[in-house]
C-alpha positions as CSV (number, residue, x, y, z in Angstrom):
1,M,8.9,-6.2,-28.8
2,F,5.3,-6.0,-30.2
3,S,3.0,-3.1,-30.4
4,E,-0.8,-3.6,-30.0
5,I,-2.7,-2.0,-32.9
6,T,-6.1,-2.1,-31.2
7,E,-8.2,-0.8,-34.1
8,R,-6.7,-3.4,-36.5
9,N,-6.8,-6.3,-34.0
10,V,-3.2,-7.1,-34.6
11,N,0.1,-7.0,-32.7
12,V,3.1,-5.9,-34.8
13,C,6.8,-6.4,-34.1
14,K,8.4,-3.1,-33.3
15,I,11.5,-3.7,-35.4
16,E,12.3,-5.6,-38.6
17,I,13.4,-9.2,-37.9
18,R,17.0,-9.3,-36.9
19,Q,19.6,-11.7,-38.2
20,D,20.2,-13.4,-34.8
21,L,16.6,-14.4,-34.4
22,F,16.3,-15.5,-38.1
23,K,19.5,-17.6,-37.7
24,T,18.2,-19.2,-34.5
25,V,14.9,-20.2,-36.1
26,M,16.1,-21.1,-39.6
27,G,19.7,-22.3,-39.0
28,K,21.0,-20.0,-41.7
29,N,21.7,-16.3,-42.4
30,P,21.4,-15.3,-46.1
31,S,22.2,-11.6,-45.4
32,T,24.9,-9.7,-47.4
33,Y,25.8,-7.4,-44.5
34,K,26.2,-9.9,-41.6
35,D,25.7,-8.6,-38.0
36,D,23.3,-10.1,-35.4
37,E,21.8,-6.7,-34.7
38,L,21.0,-5.8,-38.3
39,P,17.7,-6.7,-40.0
40,V,17.9,-9.9,-42.0
41,H,17.8,-9.4,-45.8
42,N,18.3,-11.3,-49.1
43,V,15.1,-13.2,-48.3
44,N,12.0,-13.9,-50.3
45,I,8.4,-14.4,-49.2
46,Y,8.9,-18.2,-48.9
47,D,11.7,-17.6,-46.5
48,A,9.5,-15.2,-44.5
49,V,6.5,-17.5,-44.2
50,I,8.6,-20.5,-43.4
51,F,10.2,-18.5,-40.6
52,C,6.8,-17.5,-39.4
53,N,5.6,-21.1,-39.3
54,K,8.7,-22.4,-37.6
55,L,8.6,-19.7,-35.0
56,S,4.9,-20.3,-34.4
57,S,5.6,-24.0,-33.9
58,M,8.5,-23.3,-31.5
59,R,6.2,-21.0,-29.4
60,G,3.2,-23.4,-29.3
61,R,1.1,-21.4,-31.8
62,S,-0.8,-22.7,-34.8
63,E,1.0,-22.2,-38.2
64,A,-0.5,-19.4,-40.3
65,Y,0.6,-20.7,-43.7
66,T,0.4,-23.9,-45.7
67,I,2.7,-24.4,-48.7
68,E,1.4,-26.7,-51.4
69,N,3.3,-27.1,-54.7
70,N,4.9,-23.7,-54.1
71,K,1.6,-22.1,-53.5
72,I,1.2,-20.3,-50.1
73,I,-2.2,-20.4,-48.4
74,W,-2.8,-18.1,-45.5
75,D,-5.1,-19.2,-42.7
76,K,-6.5,-15.9,-41.5
77,D,-8.0,-17.3,-38.3
78,S,-4.6,-18.6,-37.1
79,D,-2.9,-17.2,-34.0
80,G,0.5,-17.8,-35.6
81,Y,3.0,-15.3,-36.7
82,R,2.5,-13.8,-40.1
83,L,3.3,-11.0,-42.5
84,L,1.2,-7.8,-42.7
85,T,-0.8,-7.3,-45.9
86,A,0.4,-4.4,-48.0
87,D,-2.8,-2.5,-47.1
88,E,-2.4,-3.2,-43.4
89,W,1.3,-2.2,-43.6
90,Y,0.5,1.2,-45.3
91,K,-2.2,2.2,-42.9
92,I,-0.2,1.2,-39.8
93,A,3.0,2.9,-41.1
94,F,1.4,6.2,-42.1
95,G,-1.7,6.3,-39.8
96,S,-0.7,9.6,-38.3
97,G,-0.8,11.4,-41.7
98,E,2.9,12.4,-41.6
99,Y,4.8,12.1,-44.9
100,Y,7.2,9.5,-43.5
101,A,6.4,6.8,-40.9
102,G,6.6,9.0,-37.8
103,D,7.6,12.4,-39.0
104,D,7.5,14.8,-41.9
105,Y,11.3,14.8,-42.1
106,A,12.9,11.6,-43.4
107,Y,16.2,11.9,-41.6
108,R,14.5,11.6,-38.2
109,V,12.8,8.2,-39.0
110,A,14.6,6.6,-41.9
111,W,17.8,5.2,-43.2
112,Y,18.0,6.0,-46.9
113,R,20.5,6.7,-49.7
114,D,21.8,10.0,-48.3
115,N,22.4,8.9,-44.7
116,S,22.9,5.1,-44.6
117,N,26.3,4.7,-46.2
118,L,24.4,2.4,-48.5
119,M,24.0,-0.3,-45.9
120,P,21.3,-1.4,-43.4
121,H,21.4,-0.4,-39.7
122,A,20.3,-1.9,-36.4
123,G,16.6,-1.4,-35.6
124,G,15.4,1.2,-33.2
125,L,18.0,3.9,-33.8
126,K,15.6,6.3,-35.4
127,K,12.3,7.8,-34.2
128,A,9.3,5.4,-34.0
129,N,5.9,6.1,-35.6
130,M,2.7,6.7,-33.6
131,Y,2.4,2.9,-32.8
132,G,6.0,2.6,-31.6
133,L,7.2,0.9,-34.8
134,Y,10.7,1.6,-36.1
135,D,12.0,1.7,-39.6
136,M,8.7,1.5,-41.4
137,S,10.3,4.1,-43.7
138,G,13.7,3.1,-45.0
139,N,16.4,0.7,-43.7
140,V,15.3,-2.5,-45.4
141,A,12.2,-2.6,-47.6
142,E,9.6,-5.0,-46.0
143,I,8.0,-8.0,-47.8
144,C,4.2,-7.9,-47.4
145,W,1.4,-10.3,-48.2
146,P,-0.7,-9.4,-51.3
147,D,-3.6,-7.0,-50.6
148,N,-7.1,-7.6,-52.1
149,S,-6.2,-6.0,-55.4
150,T,-3.5,-8.4,-56.6
151,D,-2.1,-11.9,-56.4
152,Y,1.5,-10.8,-55.9
153,P,3.4,-9.8,-52.8
154,F,4.6,-6.2,-52.2
155,I,7.8,-4.7,-50.8
156,M,7.0,-1.6,-48.8
157,G,8.7,1.4,-47.1
158,G,11.8,2.0,-49.3
159,S,15.3,1.0,-48.3
160,Y,18.7,2.2,-47.4
161,E,19.7,2.4,-51.1
162,E,16.7,4.4,-52.2
163,S,15.9,8.2,-52.2
164,E,14.0,9.6,-49.3
165,V,11.0,10.2,-51.5
166,N,10.7,6.4,-52.0
167,C,10.5,6.0,-48.3
168,G,7.4,8.3,-48.0
169,M,3.7,7.8,-48.0
170,E,3.3,8.7,-51.7
171,A,5.5,5.7,-52.7
172,Y,2.9,2.9,-51.9
173,G,5.3,0.1,-52.6
174,S,6.2,-2.3,-55.5
175,Q,4.6,-5.6,-56.6
176,V,7.2,-8.3,-56.9
177,Y,7.3,-11.9,-58.0
178,W,6.9,-14.6,-55.3
179,N,10.6,-15.6,-55.6
180,F,11.9,-12.1,-55.4
181,S,14.8,-11.5,-53.0
182,N,17.3,-8.6,-52.7
183,K,19.9,-7.3,-50.3
184,T,17.6,-4.4,-49.6
185,A,14.5,-6.5,-48.7
186,G,13.6,-8.0,-45.3
187,F,10.4,-8.3,-43.3
188,R,8.7,-7.8,-39.9
189,I,6.0,-10.1,-38.4
190,A,2.7,-9.7,-36.7
191,F,0.1,-11.9,-35.0
192,N,-3.7,-11.7,-34.6
193,K,-4.6,-10.8,-31.0
194,K,-8.2,-12.1,-31.1
195,T,-7.3,-15.8,-31.0
196,G,-6.1,-17.8,-28.1
197,T,-4.7,-21.3,-27.7
198,S,-1.2,-22.3,-26.8
199,K,-0.3,-25.9,-25.9
200,G,-4.0,-26.6,-25.8
201,K,-4.7,-24.1,-23.0
202,E,-7.1,-21.2,-23.4
203,K,-5.4,-17.8,-23.1
204,N,-7.1,-14.6,-22.2
205,T,-6.8,-11.4,-24.2
206,E,-4.4,-9.7,-21.7
207,E,-2.0,-12.7,-21.9
208,L,-2.0,-12.6,-25.7
209,V,-1.3,-8.9,-25.9
210,L,1.6,-9.4,-23.5
211,H,2.8,-12.4,-25.5
212,Y,6.0,-10.6,-26.6
213,Q,8.2,-12.5,-24.2
214,D,7.2,-15.8,-25.7
215,I,8.5,-15.0,-29.1
216,D,11.5,-13.0,-28.1
217,I,13.1,-15.3,-25.5
218,T,16.3,-15.4,-27.7
219,N,16.5,-11.6,-27.7
220,Q,16.0,-11.1,-24.0
221,F,19.6,-12.0,-23.2
222,V,22.7,-9.9,-23.2
223,S,26.3,-11.0,-23.7
224,I,28.2,-10.2,-20.5
225,P,31.6,-8.7,-21.1
226,G,34.4,-10.7,-19.6
227,K,32.3,-13.8,-19.2
228,N,31.3,-16.7,-21.5
229,L,27.7,-15.9,-20.5
230,L,24.3,-14.8,-21.8
231,M,22.2,-13.4,-19.0
232,E,18.5,-12.8,-19.1
233,T,17.8,-9.0,-18.8
234,I,14.8,-9.5,-16.5
235,P,13.6,-12.0,-14.0
236,V,11.4,-14.8,-15.4
237,T,7.9,-13.4,-15.5
238,Q,4.7,-15.2,-14.6
239,L,3.6,-15.1,-18.2
240,L,6.8,-16.9,-19.4
241,Y,6.7,-19.4,-16.5
242,Y,3.1,-20.3,-17.3
243,E,4.0,-20.7,-21.1
244,I,6.7,-23.1,-20.3
245,M,5.4,-25.0,-17.2
246,G,1.7,-24.9,-17.9
247,E,0.9,-24.1,-14.2
248,L,1.2,-21.1,-12.0
249,Y,0.5,-20.0,-8.4
250,C,1.9,-16.6,-7.4
251,Y,1.3,-14.5,-4.2
252,N,1.8,-11.3,-6.2
253,P,-0.2,-11.9,-9.5
254,G,0.6,-10.0,-12.7
255,P,1.6,-11.4,-16.1
256,L,4.7,-9.2,-16.2
257,N,5.5,-9.4,-12.6
258,P,8.4,-11.8,-11.7
259,V,7.2,-15.3,-11.0
260,D,7.2,-15.9,-7.2
261,S,6.5,-18.7,-4.7
262,V,8.8,-21.1,-6.6
263,T,11.4,-23.4,-5.0
264,W,14.9,-23.9,-6.2
265,Y,13.8,-27.2,-7.7
266,D,11.0,-25.5,-9.6
267,A,13.6,-23.1,-11.1
268,V,15.8,-26.0,-12.1
269,R,12.9,-27.8,-13.8
270,F,11.9,-24.6,-15.6
271,C,15.4,-24.3,-17.0
272,N,15.3,-27.8,-18.4
273,E,11.8,-27.3,-20.0
274,L,12.9,-24.0,-21.6
275,S,16.0,-25.7,-23.0
276,K,13.9,-28.4,-24.5
277,R,11.5,-25.9,-26.0
278,M,14.4,-24.0,-27.6
279,N,16.0,-27.3,-28.9
280,L,18.9,-27.1,-26.5
281,E,20.4,-29.9,-24.4
282,P,19.1,-29.4,-20.8
283,A,21.8,-28.2,-18.4
284,Y,20.6,-30.3,-15.5
285,I,20.4,-34.0,-14.9
286,I,17.8,-34.8,-12.3
287,K,17.8,-38.3,-10.7
288,G,16.0,-39.2,-7.5
289,G,15.9,-35.7,-6.2
290,K,19.6,-35.1,-6.9
291,V,20.5,-32.4,-9.4
292,T,23.8,-32.4,-11.4
293,W,24.9,-29.6,-13.6
294,N,26.2,-30.7,-17.0
295,K,28.7,-27.9,-17.6
296,N,29.2,-28.9,-21.3
297,S,25.5,-28.1,-22.0
298,M,24.5,-24.9,-23.8
299,G,21.0,-25.1,-22.2
300,Y,19.4,-22.6,-19.9
301,R,20.4,-22.6,-16.3
302,L,20.6,-20.6,-13.0
303,P,23.6,-18.3,-12.7
304,T,26.2,-19.1,-10.0
305,S,26.4,-16.6,-7.2
306,D,29.7,-15.2,-8.6
307,E,28.2,-14.8,-12.0
308,W,25.1,-13.1,-10.5
309,I,27.2,-10.6,-8.5
310,Y,29.5,-9.8,-11.4
311,C,26.4,-9.2,-13.6
312,G,24.7,-7.2,-10.9
313,A,27.6,-4.8,-10.7
314,G,27.2,-4.1,-14.4
315,G,30.8,-3.0,-14.8
316,E,30.0,0.0,-12.6
317,K,31.0,1.0,-9.0
318,Y,27.6,1.6,-7.5
319,S,26.2,0.3,-4.1
320,Y,23.1,-1.1,-5.9
321,A,22.7,-2.6,-9.3
322,G,22.8,0.5,-11.5
323,S,22.8,3.4,-9.0
324,N,23.8,4.6,-5.6
325,N,20.2,5.7,-5.2
326,I,18.1,2.7,-4.4
327,E,14.9,4.5,-5.5
328,E,16.2,4.6,-9.1
329,V,16.5,0.8,-9.4
330,Q,13.8,-0.5,-6.9
331,Q,10.2,0.5,-6.4
332,I,9.9,1.5,-2.7
333,L,6.6,0.5,-1.1
334,D,5.2,0.7,2.4
335,D,5.0,-2.5,4.4
336,E,1.2,-2.7,4.0
337,E,1.4,-2.6,0.2
338,S,4.6,-4.6,-0.2
339,T,4.4,-6.5,-3.5
340,T,6.3,-7.3,-6.6
341,Y,5.7,-5.1,-9.7
342,E,6.2,-5.3,-13.4
343,V,9.7,-6.1,-14.5
344,A,11.9,-3.5,-16.3
345,T,10.1,-0.5,-14.9
346,R,13.2,0.9,-13.1
347,K,16.6,1.9,-14.3
348,P,18.8,-1.0,-15.6
349,N,22.5,-1.4,-14.7
350,G,25.5,-1.0,-17.0
351,Y,24.9,-4.3,-18.7
352,G,21.3,-3.6,-19.4
353,L,20.0,-5.9,-16.6
354,Y,16.8,-4.9,-14.8
355,D,15.7,-5.6,-11.2
356,M,19.1,-7.0,-10.0
357,T,18.3,-4.8,-7.0
358,G,14.6,-5.1,-6.0
359,N,11.4,-6.8,-7.1
360,A,12.1,-10.5,-6.4
361,I,14.6,-12.5,-4.4
362,E,16.5,-14.7,-7.0
363,W,17.6,-18.3,-6.7
364,V,21.1,-19.1,-8.0
365,W,22.9,-22.4,-8.5
366,D,25.3,-22.7,-5.6
367,E,25.1,-24.8,-2.5
368,G,25.2,-23.0,0.8
369,K,28.6,-22.2,2.2
370,K,27.5,-22.6,5.8
371,D,25.1,-25.5,5.1
372,S,25.6,-27.5,2.0
373,K,22.0,-28.8,2.1
374,K,20.8,-25.3,1.4
375,R,21.0,-23.2,-1.8
376,I,22.0,-19.5,-2.2
377,V,19.5,-16.8,-3.0
378,M,20.3,-13.1,-3.8
379,L,18.3,-10.7,-1.7
380,F,16.4,-7.8,-3.2
381,Y,16.6,-5.1,-0.5
382,T,20.3,-4.6,0.2
383,T,23.6,-3.5,-1.3
384,L,25.6,-5.7,-3.7
385,N,28.1,-6.2,-0.9
386,D,25.6,-7.8,1.4
387,I,23.2,-9.7,-0.9
388,V,23.9,-13.4,-0.4
389,Y,21.6,-15.5,1.8
390,E,21.1,-19.3,2.2
391,Q,17.8,-21.0,2.1
392,D,16.3,-24.5,1.9
393,P,15.9,-25.5,-1.7
394,D,12.2,-26.5,-1.3
395,F,11.3,-23.2,0.4
396,E,8.3,-21.5,-1.4
397,G,8.9,-17.8,-0.4
398,V,6.3,-15.3,-1.6
399,Y,9.0,-13.1,-3.1
400,Y,11.3,-16.0,-4.3
401,G,11.8,-16.0,-8.1
402,F,14.8,-16.3,-10.5
403,R,16.3,-15.4,-13.8
404,V,18.1,-17.7,-16.2
405,C,21.3,-17.6,-18.1
406,R,23.2,-19.9,-20.4
407,T,26.8,-20.5,-21.6
408,E,27.4,-18.4,-24.7
409,K,30.0,-20.5,-26.5
410,N,31.1,-24.1,-26.4
411,L,33.9,-24.5,-23.8
412,E,36.1,-26.8,-25.9
413,E,35.8,-24.5,-28.9
414,E,36.6,-21.5,-26.6
415,E,39.8,-23.2,-25.4
416,I,40.9,-23.9,-29.0
417,K,40.1,-20.3,-29.9
418,I,42.0,-18.9,-27.0
419,E,45.1,-20.9,-27.9
420,K,44.9,-19.6,-31.5
421,V,44.6,-16.0,-30.4
422,K,47.5,-16.3,-28.0
423,K,49.7,-17.9,-30.7
424,I,48.9,-14.9,-33.0
425,M,49.6,-12.4,-30.2
426,S,52.9,-14.0,-29.2
427,N,54.6,-12.2,-32.1
428,Y,52.2,-9.3,-32.8
429,M,53.3,-6.4,-30.6
430,I,56.4,-4.2,-31.0
431,K,57.9,-2.1,-28.3
432,I,58.1,1.5,-29.4
433,P,61.5,2.9,-28.4
434,Y,62.2,6.3,-26.9
435,Y,58.6,6.4,-25.5
436,Y,57.0,5.4,-22.2
437,D,56.0,1.8,-21.7
438,F,54.2,1.4,-24.9
439,S,53.9,-1.2,-27.6
440,M,51.9,-1.3,-30.9
441,G,50.6,-4.0,-33.2
442,K,53.1,-4.5,-36.1
443,Y,50.1,-5.1,-38.4
444,E,46.6,-3.8,-38.7
445,V,44.2,-6.2,-37.0
446,T,43.6,-9.0,-39.5
447,Q,40.3,-10.6,-40.4
448,E,41.6,-13.9,-38.9
449,L,42.3,-12.3,-35.5
450,Y,39.1,-10.3,-35.5
451,E,36.9,-13.3,-36.3
452,L,38.5,-15.4,-33.6
453,V,37.9,-12.7,-31.0
454,M,34.5,-11.4,-32.1
455,G,33.0,-14.4,-33.8
456,E,32.2,-12.5,-37.0
457,N,33.9,-10.9,-40.0
458,P,32.2,-7.8,-41.3
459,S,34.8,-7.1,-44.1
460,S,34.0,-6.3,-47.7
461,C,37.4,-7.3,-49.0
462,I,37.7,-10.9,-47.8
463,G,41.0,-12.5,-46.8
464,P,42.2,-13.9,-43.5
465,K,45.4,-11.9,-43.6
466,H,43.8,-8.8,-45.0
467,P,43.1,-6.0,-42.5
468,V,39.6,-6.3,-41.1
469,D,37.4,-3.5,-42.5
470,S,33.8,-2.1,-42.2
471,V,34.4,-1.9,-38.4
472,P,32.9,1.1,-36.6
473,W,34.8,2.8,-33.8
474,Y,32.5,1.2,-31.1
475,K,33.3,-2.3,-32.4
476,A,37.0,-1.6,-32.4
477,I,36.7,-0.6,-28.7
478,Q,34.8,-3.8,-27.9
479,F,37.4,-5.9,-29.7
480,C,40.1,-4.4,-27.5
481,N,38.2,-5.4,-24.4
482,E,37.4,-8.9,-25.6
483,L,41.0,-9.5,-26.7
484,S,42.2,-8.3,-23.3
485,I,39.9,-10.8,-21.6
486,I,41.1,-13.7,-23.8
487,C,44.7,-12.9,-23.0
488,G,44.1,-12.6,-19.2
489,L,44.5,-8.8,-19.1
490,K,42.3,-6.2,-17.5
491,P,40.1,-4.4,-20.1
492,V,40.9,-0.8,-20.6
493,Y,37.5,0.5,-21.6
494,I,34.4,0.8,-19.4
495,I,31.4,0.9,-21.7
496,D,28.0,1.9,-20.3
497,R,24.6,1.1,-21.7
498,N,24.6,4.4,-23.7
499,H,27.9,3.4,-25.4
500,D,29.7,6.1,-23.4
501,V,33.3,5.0,-23.0
502,E,35.7,5.7,-20.1
503,I,39.3,4.5,-19.6
504,D,40.3,2.5,-16.6
505,S,43.7,3.9,-15.8
506,T,44.6,0.8,-13.7
507,A,44.0,-1.6,-16.7
508,N,46.8,-3.3,-18.6
509,G,44.8,-4.5,-21.6
510,Y,44.8,-3.6,-25.3
511,R,43.4,-0.4,-26.6
512,L,43.3,2.0,-29.6
513,P,46.3,4.4,-29.9
514,T,45.8,8.1,-29.5
515,E,46.6,10.4,-32.4
516,V,49.8,11.5,-30.7
517,E,50.9,7.9,-30.2
518,W,50.1,6.9,-33.7
519,N,52.0,9.9,-35.3
520,F,55.1,9.1,-33.2
521,A,55.0,5.4,-34.0
522,A,54.3,6.0,-37.7
523,K,57.4,8.2,-38.1
524,G,59.5,5.2,-37.0
525,G,62.4,7.3,-35.8
526,E,62.9,8.4,-39.5
527,R,62.3,11.6,-41.5
528,Y,60.3,10.2,-44.4
529,D,57.1,11.7,-45.8
530,Y,55.5,8.3,-45.4
531,A,55.9,5.5,-42.8
532,G,59.2,4.0,-43.9
533,S,59.9,5.8,-47.2
534,N,59.5,8.9,-49.4
535,N,58.2,6.6,-52.1
536,V,54.6,5.8,-51.2
537,N,54.5,2.6,-53.3
538,D,57.3,1.1,-51.2
539,V,55.2,1.2,-48.0
540,A,51.5,1.5,-48.9
541,W,48.6,-0.1,-50.8
542,T,46.7,2.8,-52.4
543,G,44.2,3.4,-55.2
544,D,47.2,3.6,-57.6
545,N,48.5,0.1,-56.9
546,S,45.9,-1.9,-55.0
547,D,43.2,-2.6,-57.7
548,Y,41.0,-0.9,-55.1
549,K,41.1,-3.7,-52.6
550,T,43.0,-4.4,-49.4
551,H,45.9,-6.8,-49.4
552,D,47.6,-9.1,-46.9
553,V,49.2,-7.2,-44.1
554,G,53.0,-7.0,-43.9
555,T,53.6,-7.3,-47.7
556,K,55.0,-3.8,-48.1
557,K,58.1,-2.4,-46.5
558,P,57.9,-1.6,-42.7
559,N,58.9,1.6,-41.1
560,G,62.0,2.1,-38.8
561,Y,60.1,0.5,-35.8
562,G,59.0,-2.5,-37.8
563,L,55.4,-1.4,-38.2
564,Y,53.6,-2.3,-41.5
565,D,50.8,-0.5,-43.4
566,M,50.9,2.6,-41.3
567,N,50.0,4.2,-44.6
568,G,47.5,2.7,-46.9
569,N,45.6,-0.6,-46.9
570,A,43.0,0.3,-44.3
571,N,42.2,3.6,-42.6
572,E,42.9,3.3,-38.8
573,W,40.7,4.5,-36.0
574,M,42.3,6.5,-33.2
575,F,40.8,6.7,-29.7
576,D,40.6,10.5,-29.8
577,E,37.3,12.2,-30.0
578,C,36.5,15.7,-31.3
579,V,33.3,17.7,-30.8
580,I,32.3,19.6,-33.9
581,E,29.0,21.6,-33.9
582,G,27.8,19.5,-31.0
583,Y,28.6,16.1,-32.7
584,N,31.0,13.7,-31.3
585,L,33.4,12.5,-34.0
586,N,36.4,10.2,-33.9
587,I,39.8,10.5,-35.7
588,Y,41.1,8.1,-38.3
589,K,44.5,8.2,-40.0
590,G,46.7,6.5,-42.6
591,G,44.8,6.4,-45.8
592,C,43.5,3.3,-47.6
593,A,43.6,1.0,-50.6
594,K,40.7,2.8,-52.3
595,T,42.1,6.3,-52.3
596,W,45.5,7.5,-51.2
597,A,48.0,7.3,-48.3
598,N,48.2,10.4,-46.1
599,P,51.7,11.7,-45.4
600,I,52.6,11.6,-41.7
601,G,51.6,14.9,-40.2
602,P,49.0,16.8,-38.1
603,E,46.1,16.4,-40.5
604,K,43.2,14.6,-39.0
605,Y,40.1,13.0,-40.5
606,L,36.9,12.7,-38.6
607,L,33.9,10.4,-38.8
608,F,30.9,9.4,-36.6
609,P,31.9,6.5,-34.2
610,D,29.1,4.3,-35.6
611,F,30.3,4.8,-39.2
612,R,30.8,1.4,-40.9
613,C,32.3,1.1,-44.4
614,G,34.9,-0.8,-46.4
615,Y,38.5,0.2,-45.9
616,Y,38.1,1.3,-42.3
617,G,39.9,-0.8,-39.7
618,F,42.3,-0.3,-36.8
619,R,45.4,-1.5,-35.1
620,I,45.9,-2.0,-31.3
621,C,48.4,-0.8,-28.8
622,K,49.1,-1.6,-25.1
C-alpha cells in the first residue's frame, strides 16, 4: 500500500487513510459519511499526527512527533509514520507535469463537485498518478505539514465539494489553522525510507521499502461471505514473520515470499504474538506443549480445514482456487528450479485470496482424521477436491507455511443479533397472490434491520424505523445475501471480485425484485394511480407533505396486498440492469420524500449501481 518515491527518499501511502484503519488505531471515527472503505475525514492535524504516532508505536517504529502544550514538533530523522509537507505533496502529486494528479482531464483521476454526488468515495477507483498514488486530486483534501515558508498547515488537492479547477496544479492549496477540521478534509501518511530500526533490530533498505505489510496488517483481510470470518488475502510472508517473531530461517528466501520451514507449533505461536501486537486476546492457550483454542477470542488464528476449503473455492466452481487453468493461479516451475515466489503474483480467487492453489503448503488448525496426533495441511499442487494431507505438527517442511484468519464478530453478540433479525423477519414478508411462489417485504428495509445485518447505517435521515437510505445497488445486493445467511437460506447472488453479479437459480434466499415483479406488487390487485389510492397523500411521503425527510415505514395507507410505501418515502432499487451507451445502469422506482411519488406504470429511472445518496433505499422479496 506504499509507493517508493526514490528521488525524495520517502514511501507514500497509495490511498488516503481509510476509516477502518483510523478506527482500529484511534478507537473512534469522526467522519460524517461513515463507511470502512471511505477516507476518514472531519479530522485536524492533531488527530493526524496522533494517529501517525500510535501507528508507529504499534508497528515498532519511533514516533515522528512530540506534542508539548499543543505545539507539535516533528523529528525529521524518525522512521515513524508522518504527514507529507505541503511542498513534498505538491511535487509528488504533479511531478509528471499533468494539470491534475495523473492526467490532464479531471474526471479520470478526481472526485470533485460535478461527479462525486457531493460525498467522498473509496480510494483507488480513479486513475493513479505517475507514482501509483490515488486521489491526490479531489476526493478529500489532504492535511499536510507546513512547508518552509509558513508556520501553518496546508490542505492540498481539492475535495469532492470543490470545482475541478481547485483540484488542479494551479491551486497550490490553502493554509489553515492548527485546529482546522472539515468534512472534506482527511490525510495520507508517509515514512522515510533511509532509517532502519524496528524492535531494536537493524533493518536493511530492501526490508524497509517492502515494509507495507507491517503497517497494513488490518487491511490485508477480507470478510468472507457466509462466514463470521476475516481471512488473510496472502500467506504470511517472510517479512511479516520476521517483524513479529524476530527470527527467520527459510529454504526459499525472499521478503515477499511465503514464510517456509515452519512447524505447526511455530504457526500457532506466531498467531498469538500477532494478536498481542494488535492488542487482541490471543486465540491459543499453550501449556506444556498442549494447545487449546479459545473460540471466544477475536485474536488471529489458523483457519480450520473446512474454513480453508470454503475460502479456497471463493464462491466459484473451479477445480483450482480461482480458475480451471492451474497456470493462472500457480507459477509452474521445473523440478530443478522448484521454489516459492512472491505472494499475490498470480490471479486471486473470487474472494480476493491469493495463492490458495500454489506457492506454499499451508498449515490449518485441525487434528488429523486418520491420526489425531498429526495436524492437517493444505497441499499446493492439486485440485480443491484432493488437497487435504496429514503431517506431524513439528515437521519443518521446506514448503510449509500458513496464512492466518480471525473471527470477525463476537459470537455472543452474533447470536443476539441473529435472534433480533429473525424476530423482525417473522412478520415482514407478504405472499403476493395470483403470482408464482413469490413474497415481498411489506415495508422498505428499515435502518434498524439494515444495521443489524450490515453493522452500519449510512442513512442521512436517521430513525430506526425509517427506510435505510444512501445505499448503492451493490450494497443492497450484499444485504440480501447477508440476510439470507443469517436466516439459514442459500444466498441468491454470486458476486465475483469485479462486482459482477450472477443469480444462483437453485437458491431460496432474499433478493431485489425485478421491475415486472415490483409493478405487479405495487398495483395491489387494484386500479389506482398510486399504490393503494388515487390520492397520493393517502399512501406516500413526498416533497409536498414530508418536510423533505423520510418517515417511519408503515405510517401511510397500504395497497391491496398490504404493502406500504410503494410510492414515496425512499426510492427503491430493482435488480434489473440496462445498458445505455455502453454504461451499465440499474432501475429504481417509487419516488421519494424529497420530490414526488411516481404513478404506477412503465416509466423507469436509471442510475449507476454505485450511486449513493439520501432517499435511495430498497425492499426485498423472496
